N, C-alpha and C positions, 0 to 999 in steps of 0.2 A: 747747456753751456757750450760755447764755441771754443775750439782749440786753435789758436793762431800760432803759426810758426812751428807746428809739430807735424810736418809732412813725412810720412813713412811710406816707402814703396811697398807694394804687396809682397814682393819677393823677400824683402827684409822682415816684414811683419810675420811671415810664416816660417822664416828661418831656412829658406831654400837657397840653393846655390844658383849661379848664373844659368840662363837657359841653354847656353851652348854646351855645358857639361852634363846636362840632364838628358837621359835617353827619352825617346818618344813615349808619350803616355797613350793609353787606349783612346782618350779623347782626341789626341792629335791624329792618330791612325784613322779614327772614324771620320774626322774632318776630311782627311785625304780621300777616303772611300766615298764620302758624300760628294766631293768635287768630281771624282771620276764618274760617279753615277750621273751627276748633272751633265757632264761633258758627253757621256754616252747618249743621254736623252736628247741633248741638243743636236748631236750628230745624226741620230735617227730621224729627228724632225726635219733637219736640213735635207737629208737624202730623200725623204718622203716628199718634201716640197719640190725638190728638183725633179723628181719623177713625175709628179702631178703637173708641173709646168711643162715638161716635155710632152706629156700626153695631150695637154691642152693645145700646144703648138702643132702637134701632129694632126689633131682633129681639125684645126683651122685650115691646114694645108689640104686635107682631104676634102673638106667642104668647099674650099675655093675651087678645086678642080672639078667638083660635081656641078658647079654653076656654069662652067665653060662648055 
């Protein structure tokens, strides 16, 4: 059976208060940690890529001078 016209929000159905007055839960804290871990990983990858690119450019410069 379908219920038409009886839309209840999740917050009201579990009897919680508004999100602004509820302190952070462990899930929200872990989400924040997940994001910071992802950001740290991206930063490490970015730095490694930049170093590899610089090494490649330096190798090109050295090989260019060896041909002269």
